[in-house]
C-alpha positions as a LaTeX table, in Angstrom:
\begin{tabular}{lrrr}
\hline
Residue & $x$ (\AA) & $y$ (\AA) & $z$ (\AA) \\
\hline
Met1 & 28.74 & 115.37 & $-122.17$ \\
Leu2 & 31.66 & 114.18 & $-120.02$ \\
Asn3 & 33.84 & 117.00 & $-121.39$ \\
Leu4 & 31.18 & 119.51 & $-120.30$ \\
Ile5 & 30.74 & 118.06 & $-116.77$ \\
Val6 & 34.46 & 118.26 & $-115.91$ \\
Pro7 & 34.82 & 122.02 & $-116.57$ \\
Leu8 & 31.48 & 122.63 & $-114.82$ \\
Asn9 & 32.70 & 120.79 & $-111.71$ \\
Arg10 & 35.92 & 122.82 & $-111.78$ \\
Phe11 & 33.93 & 126.04 & $-112.05$ \\
Val12 & 31.75 & 125.12 & $-109.07$ \\
Leu13 & 34.85 & 124.19 & $-107.05$ \\
Leu14 & 36.60 & 127.47 & $-107.90$ \\
Leu15 & 33.47 & 129.47 & $-107.10$ \\
Ser16 & 33.10 & 127.72 & $-103.75$ \\
Leu17 & 36.75 & 128.34 & $-102.87$ \\
Ser18 & 36.40 & 131.99 & $-103.86$ \\
Leu19 & 33.39 & 132.43 & $-101.59$ \\
Val20 & 35.14 & 130.75 & $-98.66$ \\
Val21 & 38.32 & 132.77 & $-99.09$ \\
Gly22 & 36.35 & 135.96 & $-99.57$ \\
Ser23 & 34.29 & 135.30 & $-96.46$ \\
Ala24 & 37.38 & 134.54 & $-94.42$ \\
Trp25 & 39.11 & 137.68 & $-95.72$ \\
Ala26 & 36.08 & 139.80 & $-94.88$ \\
Gln27 & 35.90 & 138.47 & $-91.33$ \\
Gly28 & 39.61 & 138.89 & $-90.82$ \\
Gly29 & 39.47 & 142.42 & $-92.22$ \\
Glu30 & 37.61 & 143.70 & $-89.14$ \\
Arg31 & 40.39 & 144.55 & $-86.72$ \\
Tyr32 & 39.47 & 145.49 & $-83.15$ \\
Val33 & 42.08 & 147.67 & $-81.45$ \\
Cys34 & 42.65 & 149.81 & $-78.37$ \\
Leu35 & 44.44 & 153.15 & $-78.61$ \\
Thr36 & 46.33 & 154.58 & $-75.67$ \\
Leu37 & 46.32 & 158.37 & $-75.94$ \\
Glu38 & 48.83 & 160.86 & $-74.52$ \\
Ser39 & 46.34 & 161.69 & $-71.77$ \\
Gly40 & 46.33 & 158.07 & $-70.62$ \\
Val41 & 42.77 & 157.53 & $-71.84$ \\
Val42 & 42.15 & 154.27 & $-73.74$ \\
Arg43 & 39.71 & 154.16 & $-76.67$ \\
Cys44 & 38.70 & 150.83 & $-78.23$ \\
Gly45 & 36.78 & 149.88 & $-81.36$ \\
Tyr46 & 36.92 & 148.47 & $-84.87$ \\
Leu47 & 39.68 & 150.07 & $-86.94$ \\
Thr48 & 38.01 & 151.49 & $-90.06$ \\
Ala49 & 40.77 & 153.80 & $-91.34$ \\
Asp50 & 44.39 & 154.76 & $-90.70$ \\
Asp51 & 45.86 & 157.21 & $-93.22$ \\
Gly52 & 48.99 & 158.01 & $-91.22$ \\
Arg53 & 47.56 & 161.29 & $-89.96$ \\
Glu54 & 44.31 & 160.14 & $-88.31$ \\
Val55 & 42.95 & 156.88 & $-86.92$ \\
Thr56 & 39.23 & 156.19 & $-87.24$ \\
Leu57 & 37.48 & 153.79 & $-84.88$ \\
Glu58 & 33.90 & 152.52 & $-84.73$ \\
Thr59 & 33.50 & 152.29 & $-80.95$ \\
Pro60 & 30.79 & 150.40 & $-79.01$ \\
Asp61 & 30.09 & 153.36 & $-76.71$ \\
Met62 & 30.88 & 156.58 & $-78.65$ \\
Gly63 & 30.16 & 155.64 & $-82.25$ \\
Lys64 & 32.58 & 156.87 & $-84.90$ \\
Leu65 & 35.73 & 158.34 & $-83.37$ \\
Ile66 & 38.54 & 160.10 & $-85.26$ \\
Val67 & 41.80 & 160.54 & $-83.36$ \\
Pro68 & 44.86 & 162.48 & $-84.61$ \\
Lys69 & 47.69 & 159.96 & $-84.80$ \\
Val70 & 50.08 & 162.40 & $-83.12$ \\
Asn71 & 48.00 & 161.93 & $-79.93$ \\
Val72 & 48.27 & 158.12 & $-80.04$ \\
Ile73 & 51.03 & 156.57 & $-77.90$ \\
Arg74 & 50.33 & 153.06 & $-79.14$ \\
Met75 & 47.76 & 150.84 & $-80.84$ \\
Val76 & 47.26 & 147.17 & $-79.87$ \\
Asp77 & 44.83 & 144.44 & $-80.91$ \\
Ala78 & 42.17 & 143.57 & $-78.35$ \\
Pro79 & 39.20 & 141.20 & $-78.00$ \\
Ala80 & 36.05 & 142.56 & $-79.66$ \\
Gly81 & 33.91 & 144.45 & $-77.16$ \\
Thr82 & 36.82 & 145.54 & $-74.95$ \\
Arg83 & 35.96 & 148.83 & $-73.28$ \\
Gly84 & 38.31 & 151.76 & $-72.98$ \\
Gly85 & 38.72 & 154.00 & $-70.00$ \\
Gly86 & 41.42 & 155.23 & $-67.68$ \\
Ser87 & 42.61 & 158.75 & $-67.07$ \\
Gly88 & 45.78 & 160.62 & $-66.30$ \\
Thr89 & 49.07 & 159.10 & $-67.47$ \\
Asp90 & 48.75 & 155.69 & $-65.83$ \\
Ile91 & 50.10 & 153.34 & $-68.51$ \\
Glu92 & 49.68 & 150.37 & $-66.16$ \\
Leu93 & 45.95 & 151.05 & $-66.13$ \\
Ser94 & 46.04 & 151.32 & $-69.93$ \\
Asp95 & 47.73 & 147.90 & $-70.08$ \\
Arg96 & 44.96 & 146.56 & $-67.89$ \\
Met97 & 42.38 & 147.40 & $-70.55$ \\
Val98 & 43.80 & 144.91 & $-73.05$ \\
Gln99 & 44.97 & 142.05 & $-70.85$ \\
Asp100 & 43.77 & 138.71 & $-72.24$ \\
Asp101 & 42.43 & 137.48 & $-68.90$ \\
Arg102 & 40.71 & 140.74 & $-67.96$ \\
Ala103 & 37.02 & 140.42 & $-67.13$ \\
Leu104 & 34.68 & 143.35 & $-66.66$ \\
Gln105 & 33.44 & 141.90 & $-63.37$ \\
Ala106 & 35.59 & 139.26 & $-61.69$ \\
Thr107 & 35.35 & 140.34 & $-58.05$ \\
Arg108 & 32.03 & 138.60 & $-57.39$ \\
Tyr109 & 29.68 & 136.00 & $-58.80$ \\
Phe110 & 25.94 & 136.70 & $-58.55$ \\
Phe111 & 26.34 & 137.85 & $-54.94$ \\
Ala112 & 29.25 & 135.95 & $-53.37$ \\
Pro113 & 32.69 & 137.59 & $-53.64$ \\
Ser114 & 35.72 & 136.03 & $-55.26$ \\
Ala115 & 39.26 & 136.81 & $-54.09$ \\
His116 & 39.95 & 138.85 & $-57.25$ \\
Ser117 & 40.25 & 142.57 & $-56.66$ \\
Leu118 & 39.44 & 145.68 & $-58.61$ \\
Arg119 & 42.44 & 147.76 & $-59.65$ \\
Gln120 & 42.78 & 151.23 & $-58.19$ \\
Gly121 & 40.31 & 153.52 & $-59.92$ \\
Glu122 & 38.04 & 150.73 & $-61.22$ \\
Gly123 & 34.52 & 150.27 & $-59.93$ \\
Tyr124 & 31.03 & 148.96 & $-60.61$ \\
Ala125 & 27.42 & 149.40 & $-59.57$ \\
Ser126 & 24.95 & 146.51 & $-59.53$ \\
Leu127 & 21.24 & 146.07 & $-58.94$ \\
Cys128 & 19.17 & 142.88 & $-58.59$ \\
Ile129 & 15.39 & 142.56 & $-58.99$ \\
Leu130 & 15.31 & 141.02 & $-55.48$ \\
Gly131 & 16.15 & 144.43 & $-54.06$ \\
Ile132 & 19.91 & 143.92 & $-53.61$ \\
Gly133 & 22.22 & 146.67 & $-54.80$ \\
Asn134 & 25.79 & 147.77 & $-54.24$ \\
Val135 & 28.51 & 150.09 & $-55.45$ \\
Ser136 & 32.16 & 149.03 & $-55.14$ \\
Tyr137 & 35.36 & 150.95 & $-55.86$ \\
Gly138 & 39.03 & 149.97 & $-55.98$ \\
Leu139 & 40.71 & 152.23 & $-53.41$ \\
Thr140 & 44.00 & 150.45 & $-54.12$ \\
Asp141 & 44.97 & 147.45 & $-56.28$ \\
His142 & 44.29 & 145.24 & $-53.25$ \\
Phe143 & 41.46 & 146.93 & $-51.32$ \\
Ile144 & 37.81 & 147.49 & $-52.28$ \\
Gly145 & 35.34 & 149.65 & $-50.40$ \\
Gly146 & 31.66 & 150.05 & $-51.13$ \\
Leu147 & 28.05 & 150.70 & $-50.18$ \\
Ser148 & 25.27 & 148.10 & $-50.11$ \\
Ala149 & 21.52 & 147.87 & $-49.66$ \\
Ser150 & 19.16 & 144.89 & $-49.35$ \\
Pro151 & 15.83 & 143.96 & $-47.75$ \\
Leu152 & 17.82 & 143.55 & $-44.49$ \\
Gly153 & 19.12 & 147.13 & $-44.45$ \\
Ala154 & 21.90 & 149.34 & $-45.77$ \\
Gly155 & 25.57 & 149.62 & $-44.94$ \\
Leu156 & 29.20 & 149.21 & $-45.97$ \\
Thr157 & 31.31 & 146.52 & $-47.66$ \\
Met158 & 35.06 & 145.97 & $-47.84$ \\
Lys159 & 37.51 & 143.38 & $-49.16$ \\
Ala160 & 41.29 & 143.09 & $-48.96$ \\
Ser161 & 42.98 & 140.73 & $-51.43$ \\
Thr162 & 46.47 & 139.39 & $-51.95$ \\
Arg163 & 48.08 & 137.07 & $-54.48$ \\
Leu164 & 49.65 & 133.78 & $-53.35$ \\
Ser165 & 50.77 & 132.74 & $-56.83$ \\
Asp166 & 50.04 & 133.51 & $-60.48$ \\
Lys167 & 46.67 & 131.74 & $-60.34$ \\
Val168 & 45.79 & 131.75 & $-56.61$ \\
Gln169 & 44.49 & 134.67 & $-54.56$ \\
Ile170 & 43.01 & 135.01 & $-51.08$ \\
Ser171 & 40.87 & 137.71 & $-49.57$ \\
Ala172 & 39.08 & 138.67 & $-46.38$ \\
Gly173 & 36.30 & 141.15 & $-45.96$ \\
Gly174 & 32.76 & 141.64 & $-44.87$ \\
Leu175 & 29.45 & 143.42 & $-45.00$ \\
Ala176 & 27.84 & 145.44 & $-42.18$ \\
Gln177 & 24.27 & 146.71 & $-42.46$ \\
Ile178 & 21.88 & 148.60 & $-40.22$ \\
Gly179 & 18.36 & 147.13 & $-40.43$ \\
Trp180 & 15.50 & 149.19 & $-41.79$ \\
Ala181 & 13.48 & 148.53 & $-38.61$ \\
Gly182 & 16.46 & 148.51 & $-36.25$ \\
Gly183 & 19.10 & 145.98 & $-35.37$ \\
Gly184 & 21.64 & 145.01 & $-37.96$ \\
Val185 & 23.75 & 142.25 & $-39.47$ \\
Val186 & 27.44 & 141.59 & $-40.03$ \\
Phe187 & 28.83 & 139.13 & $-42.56$ \\
Pro188 & 32.62 & 138.60 & $-42.34$ \\
Phe189 & 34.22 & 136.10 & $-44.74$ \\
Val190 & 37.51 & 134.64 & $-45.96$ \\
Asn191 & 37.99 & 132.95 & $-49.34$ \\
Val192 & 40.47 & 131.44 & $-51.78$ \\
Thr193 & 40.16 & 131.77 & $-55.57$ \\
Lys194 & 42.05 & 129.75 & $-58.17$ \\
Gly195 & 42.16 & 130.81 & $-61.83$ \\
Asp196 & 42.29 & 133.95 & $-63.95$ \\
Glu197 & 39.56 & 136.56 & $-64.15$ \\
Asn198 & 37.51 & 134.70 & $-66.77$ \\
Asn199 & 37.79 & 131.13 & $-65.47$ \\
His200 & 38.02 & 130.53 & $-61.74$ \\
Phe201 & 36.45 & 128.90 & $-58.69$ \\
Thr202 & 36.25 & 130.04 & $-55.07$ \\
Val203 & 35.91 & 128.32 & $-51.71$ \\
Ala204 & 34.77 & 130.56 & $-48.85$ \\
Ala205 & 33.72 & 130.48 & $-45.21$ \\
Gly206 & 31.62 & 133.16 & $-43.57$ \\
Tyr207 & 29.40 & 134.01 & $-40.64$ \\
Leu208 & 26.06 & 135.80 & $-40.69$ \\
Gly209 & 25.38 & 137.35 & $-37.31$ \\
Gly210 & 23.54 & 140.19 & $-35.64$ \\
Thr211 & 19.95 & 141.01 & $-34.73$ \\
Asn212 & 16.91 & 140.92 & $-37.00$ \\
Glu213 & 14.15 & 143.32 & $-35.91$ \\
Asn214 & 10.90 & 143.50 & $-37.86$ \\
Gly215 & 9.05 & 146.05 & $-35.74$ \\
Phe216 & 7.31 & 143.41 & $-33.64$ \\
Asp217 & 10.06 & 141.28 & $-32.15$ \\
Ser218 & 13.80 & 140.76 & $-32.17$ \\
Glu219 & 15.68 & 137.63 & $-33.26$ \\
Glu220 & 19.36 & 136.87 & $-32.85$ \\
Ile221 & 21.14 & 135.79 & $-36.02$ \\
Asn222 & 23.85 & 133.14 & $-35.71$ \\
Ser223 & 24.54 & 131.34 & $-38.98$ \\
Pro224 & 27.99 & 130.06 & $-40.04$ \\
Met225 & 28.14 & 129.11 & $-43.72$ \\
Leu226 & 30.32 & 127.61 & $-46.44$ \\
Asn227 & 30.32 & 128.72 & $-50.07$ \\
Phe228 & 31.55 & 127.27 & $-53.36$ \\
Ser229 & 31.31 & 129.33 & $-56.55$ \\
Gly230 & 32.69 & 129.01 & $-60.06$ \\
Cys231 & 32.90 & 130.90 & $-63.36$ \\
Val232 & 33.68 & 129.62 & $-66.87$ \\
Gln233 & 33.87 & 131.81 & $-69.97$ \\
Val234 & 31.69 & 130.26 & $-72.68$ \\
Ala235 & 31.91 & 133.03 & $-75.32$ \\
Asp236 & 33.63 & 136.36 & $-75.87$ \\
Asn237 & 30.88 & 138.12 & $-73.96$ \\
Ser238 & 29.34 & 135.34 & $-71.82$ \\
Trp239 & 30.25 & 133.49 & $-68.64$ \\
Phe240 & 28.54 & 130.50 & $-67.01$ \\
Met241 & 28.44 & 130.82 & $-63.22$ \\
Thr242 & 27.37 & 128.78 & $-60.23$ \\
Glu243 & 27.09 & 129.94 & $-56.61$ \\
Asn244 & 26.28 & 127.56 & $-53.76$ \\
Tyr245 & 25.89 & 127.85 & $-49.98$ \\
Tyr246 & 25.54 & 125.59 & $-47.00$ \\
Phe247 & 24.12 & 127.30 & $-43.89$ \\
Phe248 & 24.70 & 125.46 & $-40.63$ \\
Asn249 & 21.96 & 127.40 & $-38.86$ \\
Pro250 & 19.67 & 129.03 & $-41.46$ \\
Glu251 & 17.89 & 132.16 & $-40.28$ \\
Phe252 & 15.86 & 133.73 & $-43.09$ \\
Phe253 & 14.66 & 130.58 & $-44.88$ \\
Pro254 & 14.19 & 127.03 & $-43.51$ \\
Val255 & 16.77 & 125.31 & $-45.76$ \\
Asn256 & 20.44 & 124.56 & $-45.30$ \\
Val257 & 21.41 & 124.40 & $-48.99$ \\
Val258 & 21.06 & 127.21 & $-51.54$ \\
Gly259 & 22.46 & 126.82 & $-55.06$ \\
Ser260 & 22.36 & 128.83 & $-58.24$ \\
Leu261 & 23.14 & 128.40 & $-61.94$ \\
Gly262 & 23.11 & 131.04 & $-64.63$ \\
Leu263 & 24.82 & 133.32 & $-67.13$ \\
Arg264 & 26.56 & 136.67 & $-67.09$ \\
Val265 & 26.40 & 138.47 & $-70.45$ \\
Trp266 & 28.13 & 141.67 & $-71.59$ \\
Arg267 & 25.93 & 144.04 & $-73.63$ \\
Pro268 & 28.31 & 146.41 & $-75.48$ \\
Thr269 & 25.52 & 148.64 & $-76.80$ \\
Lys270 & 24.18 & 149.17 & $-73.27$ \\
Gln271 & 27.64 & 149.19 & $-71.64$ \\
Arg272 & 26.49 & 146.84 & $-68.90$ \\
Leu273 & 26.55 & 143.24 & $-67.75$ \\
Gln274 & 23.32 & 141.31 & $-67.31$ \\
Glu275 & 23.01 & 138.22 & $-65.13$ \\
Tyr276 & 20.28 & 135.61 & $-65.39$ \\
Ala277 & 20.09 & 132.70 & $-62.95$ \\
Phe278 & 17.89 & 130.45 & $-60.88$ \\
Met279 & 18.54 & 130.11 & $-57.19$ \\
Met280 & 17.54 & 126.72 & $-55.81$ \\
Phe281 & 16.41 & 126.40 & $-52.19$ \\
Val282 & 16.92 & 122.70 & $-51.46$ \\
Glu283 & 14.69 & 121.25 & $-48.73$ \\
Glu284 & 15.50 & 118.27 & $-46.51$ \\
Asp285 & 13.53 & 115.85 & $-48.71$ \\
Gly286 & 15.63 & 116.87 & $-51.73$ \\
Ser287 & 12.96 & 118.97 & $-53.43$ \\
Ala288 & 14.11 & 122.32 & $-54.81$ \\
Ile289 & 12.27 & 125.63 & $-54.95$ \\
Pro290 & 13.54 & 127.82 & $-57.85$ \\
Val291 & 13.77 & 131.59 & $-57.40$ \\
Pro292 & 14.74 & 133.75 & $-60.42$ \\
Trp293 & 17.77 & 136.03 & $-60.16$ \\
Ile294 & 18.12 & 138.88 & $-62.65$ \\
Ser295 & 20.68 & 141.60 & $-62.06$ \\
Tyr296 & 22.51 & 144.37 & $-63.91$ \\
Thr297 & 26.09 & 145.58 & $-63.46$ \\
Trp298 & 27.59 & 148.81 & $-64.76$ \\
Pro299 & 31.43 & 148.82 & $-64.71$ \\
Phe300 & 33.14 & 152.18 & $-64.50$ \\
\hline
\end{tabular}
């Protein structure tokens, strides 16, 4: 009986090792790459075939893609889910697609801006269920212009950024809106961000001013504020974020402190980011009123 048990144990051990090695080999066999084409366009996906004449990718946005190898300038490994893009012959923009610290949306948190900037030619559109939407576009590597709309009105946004060191950036910008019923608001700000695009925190100061008209009366807006926001990557396609304000003279809600906690998630099949959070309106007695925040962002 003992002679039978020993070979049986060895067989089980060998079978287990074979399954582990096979599983590891299968997972490692899926290689995600980005191809830079002669046109400057970048295409990314799982490499399923390379016969020396053609490269076949299974892409998250275009399905199966077969590219003649003569049109490929280079092929590099990239994090799974990395999107392609770019146009013309801008190799610097092609490099941008596969940078390790690149995030699909690093220029803002749920609403508050960071000091990170879009690169020239990059952009995004976002929409929140609370009726807040904007479109932003990188006019240069250091300047963003955009359009915005909210329950307060519609108008323009801008932000100019510069780098102080490898991990520290500063920016200044603002929002200006014309109210739906007249009047309008301005919201200039300055901020400092430390960290790369996936993991960073921001300290900001701003001022909400202008005139709020609701069709019946007019109210002057005069509300300086401080902001602290942070972002931590928790998975390949997920980021934990927090966004917090202190208003010295609150105008639209009777609380000085507003905080938020939530997630940003990249959905490759939908080619968009989704953000889920709770905003907390903290009253003087310490009680908090939660308000859900759900928004969608489409990078382009």
